[in-house]
C-alpha positions, 0 to 999 in steps of 0.5 A: 590285913585289908584284905581281912576287913573287907570280909568282915565288912560284906560277910565273907569271913570264912575259917579258911579265909582266917586259916590263910590270913594265920598263916601269911601273918605268922610268915610274915612276923617272922622276919619282925625279929631280924627287922627289928634288931638290926636297928640295933646296929646303928645303936653307939656300943657305949648304949647298947644295953639300954637300946636293947631294953628300950626294945624289948620295952616297947614290944611289951608295952605295944602287946599290953595295949593291943590286948587291952585294945582287942578286948574292946571288941564288944563296944567298938567291934571287929572291923573297926578294930582291923582298921585301927591296927590297919593304921598302926602297921601303917605308922608303924612301917613308916616310922621304921623306915624313916629311923633306918638309914640308907648305908653309904654304898647303898646310895652309890649303887649302880642298877646293875649290881643292885639287879645282880644282887636281887639275881643272888639273892634269889640263888641263895633262896632256892638253894636254901630250900634244896637244902631244907627238902633234903633235910626234910626227905633225911628224916622222912627216910628214917 
């Protein structure tokens, strides 16, 4: 978002940059739902339904406020709106990080095990990409 703000302020905003931003931001948003749902695991089972309802309500309220703020484009200006969005994004990231406690095991993991799990993640990601490519080849060849 910062690059988009800089492009707007300097007058370098282009359609290609907007497409790149849209693809990048859309890809990042694919991880938002699982991250938000991972927080529900910390809720007590007795109040799980209330927690889900509150999360959904906050999402819809935030979307509504976003539409209202975006509607003020002509009065506020695009650079200011992008600045507001950046501030909200940073604040929400900090609050989410603070509300997502680390499991006890994560506090005692040594550096070598951490590196091993990081490498394993990349291997699993590669396997998933190979599987996806294989499925695409099957559909293309049919």
